[in-house]
N, C-alpha and C positions, 0 to 999 in steps of 0.2 A: 501497500500499500504507500511507503512511506516514495518508495521509488518512480510511484507514481505522479507523486505531486512536485519530485524532484523536474518531473522528464518534461512533466505541463508547464512549472516552471519555466520553464526556457523554452519551447513552443514560443511559449506571450511572452520573450523576453530579446526571444528572434524577429515575429512579428510588430513587435514596438517599433524594434533598431532598424528596419524593413523601412517601416513605411506599411505598413501589411492594417491594419485596424485605421488607417484611415488618419486623420489631423495633422498627418505631417510630421511623424514619429509622434505624435504621444497620441495614447487612447483615446478613448471617444470619450464627452465628455454630459453625465448624467445628465439630464432636466431638470434645468433647473440650479447649477451651477454656479459660482462663478469662482473657483477656488484655480486657476486658468489663465483667469484674463476677466480684466475688475469687471464690476457690474456700472451697468450709462443708467445717465439719469432719467426717472424712466421719461417720455413724449410729451406723457397727456395724466395730467392729475386727478382721478375723480372722487366731488361732493358731493356727498351724501345728504338732502335739508335732512334736522333733527324732526322739521315740519309737515311736510308731506312726505317724504322719503324717497320719493324724487334725486335719481341719477345726475350729472352736472360732466363732465369731461371740460375739463380747461390743460391745454400749451402747458406744460413747463419750462421753463428754461431761462438765461438771467443764470445772474451775481449771487450764489447764497451765504457772500463774506459775510454781510451785511441784512438784513432779510428782514424788511419793517411790512410788514400785514399796507401798510397804505403807504405807498413811498412801490410798493415791485410789482409784478405780472402775478396778477389771479390767481398763475399756477404758482405758482410760489407762495403767494403767501398764504396761500392749505396744504402747501405742502411745513410749510418749516415755521411764519408767520401764523397763524390762525392758531396751531396748538402752542404758543408763547403766551397768546395774545391769553388765549383763556385760562392755564396758569394762570397767569399774573390775575388776570382779574379774577381769580377767585382767593386771594391770596391779601386782596385789598381788604381795611380793617374800618373802621367809624360809617363811610358809604356798600352803600349796595350797588358793585356794578355784574349788567347781563351785559352778555355781548347780542350784538342781531346783525345772525346771517345770511339774514335772507334777502338779500344785491347777492350771492354767490352761487340761486337758485335759479335754473331758468323759467323753473316754473310759475314760482311760488314770484318771479320779477322779467317775466318775457322780455322789458324798455331796458333793464342795466345795462347797457351799454362796456362801462369799467366797472365791478360791483365793490364798492367800498366795505369793511368792519364798523359799527353803527354799533356805539355803548348807550347804553341806555341806562345813568347815571339815577340815583333818588337817594341825598345825602340827610344829614340826622333834621328835620324841622323841613322838609322841604312834601309841599303836600302831594305834585305832582312829579312823575321822571321827567329828567333833563333825556334827550337824545341827541348824541355827537357824531357824526358821522366820519367819515373816516378815519379809525382811529389804528394805529399800531400803535408793536410793542415797547415802543420811545413811550407817545401818548401817560399806558394805560404805568408805565412805573413812575414816572415823572406825580403823577397824583398821588401812588402811595410810594412815592419818599417826601409828598409835599403833606401826607398825609402824620406820618414820623417824624419829621425836623424840618420843618417851613423852611429859613432861614440857611438851612443843605441845599436844603431845592434851591433853589431860588437861586443860592448862589454855585452851583451848580449848569449854569443853562447857560448855554449858548447867546451872547455879547455884543451886539453891533456900535461900529466904528465910534457910536459917543457911549461905551457905555452901559449901557440901557437893551434891559432882556430882551431877545427878539421879539418881535410881536407876532409871529403865528404861535412862534413856544404858550406866546404870556396867552393868546384866544385861543389857544385848544384844554390850557388850563383853568385860564375862566369859560371854560362851555362845559366841561368833566367836570367845577367844585361849583358851577353855579351863579359868584359873585365873585367881587375883584383878588386877585393869592396874598 
């Protein structure tokens, strides 16, 4: 019996070295294997709407080094930015922050060409929640930091040429807070 195993191993080795197994000198890869070649970025990202269950495909592409749901392609936002936004929103204390993802669903929002994430925010004493469109990880982190340490959050904001906080960042924070920071 051991003799047959050795013979079988030698035959397999000869086939591999001779290129007889296909693949140019290496054994064929099993389905879904990525041990010989790196797996590529998926061509499409599927979004399944939590409201209606409809599946929408978005092309994936772009730079993944600084992904923010507010500034990158819809496919990349869904693949990387949206999960991060969900995690950050769930960790915000002092405000209730829910994410409205309905613009990413072609069934719920068929006329939306460039979907954006919407934060539905309710602070202490707010009668009605506010809806702030175009939210990303950076905005949610800024709100989280502001609620923990106001001075540190304001000091860490980008500044314009006069040394004032960036107006776009201030407007987004103002919208999330529902008041002046």
